[in-house]
N, C-alpha and C positions, 0 to 999 in steps of 0.2 A: 564057753565058760569066761562071763564076762568081767572088766576090771573093774575096783570100782575106782584107782587114780582119774583125775583129772583130766583133761586134756591140756597141754601147754598154751598160755594167752600171746598173741601176736600185740608185738610190742610200733602200736602204729606212732605212736612218739620221736621214736626213734631219728636223731638226730643228720641229714646229708652228708654228706661227704663233700666241700668244695669241688675237688673232681670229678665227683659226680656230678653236680648243681650246675657247673661251667660247662660239662659234656654235654647237657642236658638242656640247657640255655644258655647259648652263645647270642644271639640277638639281642635277647636279654641284659647280659653285659655290656654290650656294643652300648645300646640305647643309653644306656645307663650312665657309661664314660663319655657318649657325647653331652650328654645334658651338664655333666657335673665341669665338664668344660666350656661349656657356653655359657653359665652362672657363674666360673670365673670369671672369665671374661668381660660379663657385662657389669659385672663387680668393678674389676680393676681398670676398665675404659671410662677416663673422665668423661664427663658434660659438657658438649663445645660452647666455646665461649664467644657471644656478639661481637660485630666488631665495636656496637658503640661502649658496648661493656671495658671493653680491651682499653681503647681513648679513655673510659672515667680512670681506669684502672693508671693509666698514663703518666696521668693530669695527678691524681692524688700522689704518687709516688717523684713525680718533678718538682712540685711542691711551686710557688709561686715564680720561679723563675721561670718554669714553664708556660705556664699564667700570661708573663710581661712578652715571651716570646710569641705566643698564639696572638696574644695584641697588638704585634710588632705586625704582621704576619695579615692581619686583616686589613689594618691601613695601608699596606703595599698591596692585597687587590685591590682595595677601590679607589689606590692610585691609579695603579695600570690600566684596569677601567675607566677612568678619566681622561686619562688619555688616548688612549684610543676609539672614544667617544669623537674628542674635538680634535682628534689627526681623518676621521670619516666625515666630520661635517663640514671640515677648512679646507678639506681637498688639495691641498698642498703637495701634497704629495703624488701626485697623479699628474703624470704628464702631458697633459691632453688640454689641462686648465687652461684656458685663453691661448693655445696654439693657434685655432683657427683665426682670432682675433687680430694676433700678432700677426699670421703672414700678410691679412689684409691690410695693415698698418705697414708694413715695409714692403707692399707693392702700390703704396698710394694711395691707397683706396681708405683715405681717413677716418668719411661719411660714416661708411659701411660698417668698417669695426668697430668705432661708437657706439652707434647701432648694436651691434652683437652683441657687447660686452655689458651695455646696458640692462637689460633682462636679468647676467646673471647674477646670484648674492652670496656668491664665493668671495670668499678674502681674497686671493689672487687676480679673478678680472674683474672685480670691484678693485684696487689698486690697478690693475693698468687700466680703468676707465676712467677713471682719478688722474690719472696724468696725462691722457690721452687727448681728456678736453682743457687741462691745463695747458696744454702747446700750443692748443689750437687758440686756444681764448687770448695766446700771446703773453703769458706769466716770464716772467723771467726765470731763464732756464734751471739757474741756481737757487732760489731761493723752491721754485717748484721739485728740484729732486731732493733740500732737503725735508721737504717737508713727507712723502714718500712716505724717504726714512722713517721719517717719526713714526708715522703708521705701519710703516713694513716691520719698525723695530718691535712696536707695542702688540701687533701678531704675532711676532715668536718668544717675545713675550708669554703670554696665555699661552701657548706651546709647551715652553722651557719650564714654566714655574711646575711646583711641588718634585720636581724630579730629586730634588737635592733630600728629599724625604725619604724618597727610594733610597740614596746614596749614604744616606747616616742610616738607613734598617741595615741597609747591608755591611757595611763597617761594625755598627752593635752587635748585631745576629752571635756572629760567632763570639766575642767576648762577655757579651751574657751568657753566652752555654759552658762558657771555661768558667766563668766564673761561677753556675750553678758547680760544676764538676769538681772544682776547689772548697765549695762549703762543705759537700758531699763524702769528699774524700773526707776530709777534717774530723764529721761527725763520725765517720764508719772507726776513725783509726779513733777516735772518743771514747766509743762505745767500746773496744777493745782494750784498752787503758783500765775503761773500768773495771772490765771483767776479769783482769787480774792473769792468774793463771792457770785460770778456767776459760782456756779461749779456747771460743766455737768456729774451723775456717766458715762456717754457713756466712756469720753475719756480717766478716771482712766481705768475700765475697758478692752478698748481695748490696753493702755497701755501698761497693765501687759498680757494679752494673749501674743501679740508681745514681752514682755520679753521673756515671757517664751518658745519663740519657739526655742530661738536658744540653747536652754539646752535639748532639746526635740531631736533634733538635733545632740548637742554636746555626749549625749546620744546613741542615734540611728547608727553611727560612732561607740565611743568606743566600744560597746557587742559584735559584729562581730568582729574587730580587735582583741578584749582578746581569744577570743575562739583560731583564724584561729594562734594566737602565741604560745596558746599552745599547740595546736593542731602539729605545724612544728618544736615546742621544741619537743615533746614526739618523732616526727621521727627521728629527726636528733641524740636525745640519741638511740633509739632502734639502728641506724647507726653506732654509733660509740660502742656501744655494739656488733655487728655484725663482727665489723673487727677485736675486741681486742680477738675474740672468736678463727675465722679465723683463725687468724697469732698464738694463742699460739697453738691451734692443728697443725702446718706447723712445728713449732720451738720443740713440747713434742708429736711429734707422735714415737720415739723412748724410750719414761718412761713408763718403768713397775709399777703399783704402788705394794709394798709387804708389806702384813702385818706382822706386827712382831708377831711373838709363844710365846704365853704368858706360864712365865715357871711358874707350880706350885708348891711349899712347903706346906708341911703342915706344920699344927700350930702348932705344936707338937714341932716342929723341928724353929722355928722364935727366941722363948724363949727359946731353948735347952744352960746351959754357956756352952761357949767355951770350 
């Protein structure tokens, strides 16, 4: 006998338990977690800033003091390059400049020494050639020495020119950086006073590091400038010593050092009565 009651329908839309879902698809859950972590990392990581943008930001934050320091550093670089070119062209710092001509002159081969130095256009060989020609022509030694000294001082003055500029830049750069720091600190504390009781510590810290930026730039300009100035002064002093030594050899080539012979007197005769 058949029953007229309908069969129960299956509920296909029944929710799946979380435990069953995780048990059925562990790979899917792991992939979803990995994707979400990558997405969060991509959102949180900042975009890289180029060096040009960083430099522009520093210039904006530093203000006019940093611009002045950058201009001073440009002048210092130009002076150093100019001095390097002058030293290279002059050849005064090279030990072999004019040595062969001086050696011939000391040996008495005056004509050969003059001919050898005549084709050299560097300052020291030209100066030696001028002195040798003057001596061969019979000019007064004192007047000739004064004229050679005048020419040598002119050459050295060319090498020494603009070194004072480097010294001034090296001295003023730290002071300008400190001045910018003081101005920045004043502005930072003025903002704190204007804020009253609602003071944000980030305002003070941000103002302090921006103020210290000018001091850092000033030191960065001063330190290499001091080193370059000291090195160039040493080169100029070496050139001066080289010129003085070479010119002196031209004028003293005939000087023969004679050591006086000491006369030994017996002790018994020193106190003998007359």
